[in-house]
C-alpha positions in Angstrom: 174.8 -2.4 111.1 177.1 -5.2 112.4 174.4 -6.6 114.6 172.0 -6.9 111.5 174.8 -8.6 109.6 175.5 -11.0 112.4 171.8 -11.8 112.6 171.4 -12.6 108.9 172.7 -16.2 109.1 170.6 -17.1 112.0 167.6 -15.4 110.2 168.4 -17.3 106.9 168.4 -20.7 108.7 165.2 -20.0 110.6 163.4 -19.0 107.3 161.2 -21.3 105.6 162.5 -22.8 102.5 159.7 -21.6 100.1 161.5 -22.4 96.8 161.3 -25.8 94.9 158.1 -26.8 96.6 155.4 -26.9 94.1 153.2 -29.5 95.9 150.9 -26.7 97.1 147.6 -26.0 95.4 148.4 -22.6 93.8 151.7 -20.7 93.3 152.6 -18.2 96.1 151.6 -14.6 96.1 154.1 -12.0 95.2 154.7 -11.3 98.8 155.5 -14.9 99.6 157.7 -15.7 96.5 160.8 -15.9 98.3 163.6 -18.5 98.1 165.4 -18.0 101.4 168.2 -20.7 101.6 171.3 -20.2 103.8 173.5 -21.9 101.0 172.4 -19.0 98.8 172.0 -16.1 101.3 175.3 -16.5 103.0 177.7 -16.4 100.1 175.5 -13.7 98.4 175.6 -11.4 101.5 179.3 -11.9 101.9 179.9 -11.0 98.3 177.8 -8.0 98.2 179.1 -6.7 101.6 182.6 -7.1 100.7 182.0 -5.1 97.4 180.2 -2.3 99.2 182.9 -2.2 101.9 185.7 -2.2 99.5 183.9 0.5 97.4 183.4 2.8 100.4 187.0 2.3 101.6 188.5 3.0 98.0 186.4 6.3 97.6 187.3 7.5 101.0 190.9 7.1 100.4 190.9 8.3 96.5 187.7 10.2 96.2 184.5 9.1 94.6 184.6 7.5 91.2 188.5 7.0 91.5 189.7 3.3 91.0 185.9 2.1 90.3 183.9 4.9 88.5 180.4 5.7 89.5 179.1 4.2 86.2 180.9 0.8 86.9 179.5 0.7 90.6 176.1 1.5 89.1 176.4 -1.4 86.7 177.4 -3.6 89.7 174.4 -2.5 91.6 172.1 -3.3 88.6 173.9 -6.8 88.4 173.3 -7.4 92.1 169.7 -6.4 91.8 169.0 -8.6 88.8 170.9 -11.7 90.8 168.4 -11.1 93.7 165.5 -11.1 91.3 166.7 -14.4 89.8 167.6 -16.2 92.9 165.9 -14.7 96.1 162.6 -13.2 94.9 160.3 -13.8 92.9 161.5 -15.7 89.9 162.9 -18.6 91.6 159.8 -19.5 93.5 157.5 -18.8 90.2 160.0 -21.1 88.2 158.3 -23.8 89.8 155.0 -23.1 88.2 156.0 -21.5 84.9 158.6 -22.3 82.3 158.4 -18.6 81.2 159.4 -17.6 84.8 162.2 -20.2 84.9 163.5 -19.0 81.5 163.5 -15.5 82.6 165.7 -16.7 85.7 168.0 -18.6 83.5 168.5 -15.7 81.0 169.3 -13.2 83.8 172.0 -15.5 85.3 173.4 -16.1 81.9 173.1 -13.1 79.8 172.6 -10.0 82.0 173.9 -10.6 85.6 177.6 -11.5 84.4 178.3 -8.6 82.2 176.9 -6.2 84.7 178.9 -7.6 87.8 182.1 -7.7 85.8 181.6 -4.2 84.6 181.7 -3.2 88.2 185.2 -4.5 88.7 184.5 -6.8 91.7 188.0 -7.9 92.4 189.3 -4.3 92.8 186.5 -3.4 95.1 186.8 -6.6 97.1 190.4 -6.4 97.5 190.1 -3.0 99.1 187.9 -4.4 101.8 190.4 -7.1 102.7 193.4 -6.9 104.9 196.7 -6.1 103.0 198.0 -9.6 103.1 194.7 -11.2 102.1 194.2 -8.6 99.1 197.6 -9.4 97.9 196.9 -13.1 98.0 193.8 -12.5 96.3 195.7 -10.7 93.5 198.4 -13.5 93.1 195.7 -16.1 92.6 192.7 -14.3 90.8 194.8 -12.4 88.4 196.4 -15.3 86.5 193.0 -17.2 86.6 191.3 -14.0 85.1 193.9 -13.8 82.4 193.5 -17.5 81.5 189.6 -17.2 81.6 189.7 -14.0 79.2 192.0 -15.7 76.8 189.9 -18.9 76.4 187.0 -17.4 74.5 186.5 -20.6 72.4 186.1 -22.7 75.3 184.0 -20.4 77.1 181.5 -20.1 74.2 181.3 -23.9 74.1 180.6 -23.9 77.9 178.1 -21.3 77.6 176.3 -23.0 74.7 176.4 -26.4 76.6 174.9 -25.2 79.6 172.1 -23.6 77.8 171.1 -26.6 75.7 171.9 -29.3 78.4 169.8 -27.8 81.1 166.9 -27.0 78.7 166.5 -30.6 77.7 163.2 -31.7 79.2 164.6 -34.6 81.2 167.3 -32.2 82.8 164.9 -29.7 83.6 162.4 -32.0 85.1 165.1 -33.4 87.3 166.3 -30.2 88.5 162.7 -29.4 89.5 162.4 -32.4 91.7 166.0 -32.2 93.3 167.0 -29.3 95.6 170.8 -29.6 95.1 170.5 -30.3 91.4 168.4 -27.1 91.1 171.0 -25.0 92.6 173.7 -26.7 90.6 171.8 -25.7 87.4 171.7 -22.1 88.4 175.3 -22.0 89.6 176.4 -23.4 86.2 174.4 -20.8 84.3 176.0 -18.0 86.2 179.5 -19.6 86.1 179.2 -20.2 82.3 178.1 -16.6 81.9 180.9 -15.2 84.0 183.3 -16.9 82.0 182.0 -16.0 78.6 181.5 -12.4 79.4 185.0 -12.1 81.3 186.4 -13.3 77.9 184.3 -10.5 76.1 185.3 -8.0 78.6 188.8 -8.5 77.8 188.4 -7.7 74.2 186.0 -4.6 75.0 188.4 -3.1 77.4 191.8 -4.0 75.7 192.2 -2.5 72.2 195.1 -5.0 71.7 193.0 -8.1 72.1 191.2 -7.7 68.8 187.3 -7.6 68.3 187.2 -10.2 65.6 187.0 -13.5 67.8 184.6 -11.7 70.1 182.2 -10.9 67.2 182.4 -14.5 66.2 181.7 -15.7 69.6 178.6 -13.4 70.1 177.1 -14.5 66.8 177.5 -18.2 67.7 175.8 -17.6 70.9 172.9 -15.5 69.5 172.3 -18.0 66.7 172.0 -20.8 69.5 169.7 -18.8 71.5 167.6 -17.9 68.5 167.3 -21.4 67.5 166.2 -22.7 70.8 164.0 -19.8 71.5 162.2 -20.4 68.2 161.9 -24.1 68.9 160.1 -23.3 72.0 158.0 -20.6 70.3 156.8 -22.6 67.3 156.6 -26.1 68.7 152.9 -27.3 68.2 153.1 -29.4 71.4 154.1 -29.0 74.9 157.8 -30.1 75.4 158.0 -29.9 79.1 155.3 -32.2 80.7 156.2 -31.1 84.2 154.6 -27.7 83.5 151.4 -29.2 82.0 149.6 -29.1 85.4 151.5 -26.2 86.9 151.2 -23.5 84.4 147.4 -23.3 84.3 147.6 -22.7 88.1 150.0 -19.7 87.2 147.3 -18.3 84.7 148.7 -19.8 81.5 148.2 -22.7 79.3 150.9 -25.0 79.1 151.6 -24.1 75.3 151.4 -20.3 75.9 153.6 -20.6 78.8 156.2 -22.3 76.6 155.8 -19.9 73.8 156.4 -17.0 76.2 159.5 -18.8 77.4 160.8 -19.1 73.9 160.2 -15.5 73.0 162.0 -14.4 76.2 165.1 -16.4 75.1 164.8 -15.6 71.5 164.4 -11.5 71.8 165.1 -9.8 75.0 167.9 -12.2 76.1 169.9 -11.3 72.9 169.8 -7.7 73.8 173.0 -7.9 76.1 174.9 -9.8 73.4 173.7 -7.4 70.7 175.2 -4.5 72.7 178.4 -6.2 73.5 178.7 -6.7 69.6 178.0 -3.1 68.9 180.7 -2.2 71.5 183.2 -4.5 69.9 182.3 -3.1 66.4 182.9 0.5 67.7 186.3 -0.6 69.2 187.2 -2.4 66.3 186.6 0.6 63.7 188.3 3.0 66.1 191.4 0.7 66.3 191.3 0.7 62.4 191.3 4.2 62.4 194.2 4.8 64.6 196.1 2.3 62.5 195.5 4.3 59.4 196.4 7.6 60.9 195.7 11.1 59.8 195.0 11.6 56.2 
């Protein structure tokens, strides 16, 4: 196992960088739609490896499901799979040819990956994988940051909306498609904005004292923005992203149909995680009201 882990960086460095090269005559096949960049693979492998090692150590010491429940670990695993689909295979490669694939990648990074990873309590698991002094240092530095991020719901909502609108401007998306560093900066901003927003929501979902009202307002604001932008893409009578005018047909879609599919993806399925968060917040809010009223 350790030999394979040690070989991973060299394999990543030796692998061809298939992503962000739409200069070929056709999109890659599903078997070749890999984005093998060491700048992505190395930190991703370290993050997932530390979580897995910490979870194993925690469950060996305390028993399976203690500290991090089986459901929480399953959520983290689902988030890791979604993250790999968005960044490694196949959406990142296909996003060069289809706005719909690119939109699916963005919505995974913004709306689905963050809540699933956060639900898995990554700091608790990773701390168990580190030496004791490193673990204490991680808690000292990460815990205050986590508290501040969880309390700044309004700022998190603003950044969430700004990332979504700014990167979906035609000029910004075109620039990202022609610049490798800018492309990964775009994806990192989506993931970080999503993590900040969902960490603030998780605080209100997990802590009954935080109050459900502000979280509900933030979710409504986010869903309204996503719905408006999704409808704009879906019902626009003209192609808004010229960069895909020649690429989408090679992917099997007309440019306008590709844009409409991207709009539908943002408008409908991407709102489901936020809707579930709103339902959870409503349930917690009503339960808190019942406890305040008391029996009778």
